[in-house]
Phi, psi and omega in degrees: 000137176247153175297133182202157174250145176207161174252126185225160169235162181232176185258157174284348177277126183303135176237144182224125178195182173216167177214160187278004179237162175282149179218136175245136179241123183236106180298137172246335171213128181084184182233160172244135174265121187219142175242112181211130183059230179270003183259135175215100183178201184261144173240125189243171174308145186081007178232162179223137174247135182254123175247109183281160184308135176068014179270121180289135179216152178235140187207156172214160175198156173293144187296335181277350179289149181229146186221142165275124181245130184239115174268127186226130174291319183230131177271148178293159184306322183296328178283316182299323185273356183262150175267000180289122173272322177238132179217159177283145176254154184275176185299320182298315181290324177299316179296322181294328178299325178296317177298315180302313181299312181298318182292312184292332181275352186239341185201145173260123179210101187300317181296316180294322180295324177293318178296321177297318179297316180299318179295319177302316180300319179294317179294321179297319183294343180263359181293134180285354178055054171286131183296160178304132182249167175309137182305324180295322176293322179303321178297316181293320179296322177297319178298317179299310186290330180276348183228035184295342179271000183250167175289127184242117181256152176301322182301310182293321180291321177296320178296322179294334179266359182058043179229159171288162181300319180295314178298317182297312181297319181294313181295320180298312181297319180297316188269332183259347178074013178203163179287165179300313184291328175295319178298315180298315179299317179301312179298318181296317182290324176297318179291319179298318178301316180294318181294321178293327182280320192250356181231170176248025177299142173298155181302324180300315181294317179299316178301317180295324181291343178244022168095012180242110180287326180266127180300323181297321180293319178296313182299320180295313181293318179298317180297320178296322186283315187257347180085006173206158185288158176300328178296312179294322179300316183294329179287000000 
């Protein structure tokens, strides 16, 4: 078996098998219903399910659903040491799946495919392995990540999750291990750190890209989070 990436669809007829290599299934359209280990449920876009070598699993999916499937001889340490069978993937890996799909469906290039696999492995090794969350929370998290440059209120996020504000805050804290606003700040600061490191945008623009219209507000929050100002960080 060689390490490889592929685009696959599955059948509505239940299938049950195992294989001698590790396999990751990442939905890009539609969901897969899968029973593996202690998990029995649906895996949707923005999530990844890990099937370890020789692990028996059963699965079904609608024929129009599509998945990036990754066969791997060796899993990175963060996956091996985690008990998560299904976990959320971050924005970078989600975006990379689109590239993988476009490339694999349009051209055969062995060298590029190896490089793509290597890049996938690097991105996988950086996943924080947040466990699968309630689908309603997943909707709200998607809203946060797609609108990180905008003002985000608990009211609007709760509405996107079809929950009351109280239910939403309680469920978010239970499943994410932090408050909604702490999560938003974390995402904003991670993006600000990347923009300061990899771009030459003025501080005002960087602040706006992570949701702070006033430079003073951005600088204050960044300093609180990292322990130094964005100006000093950039130097």
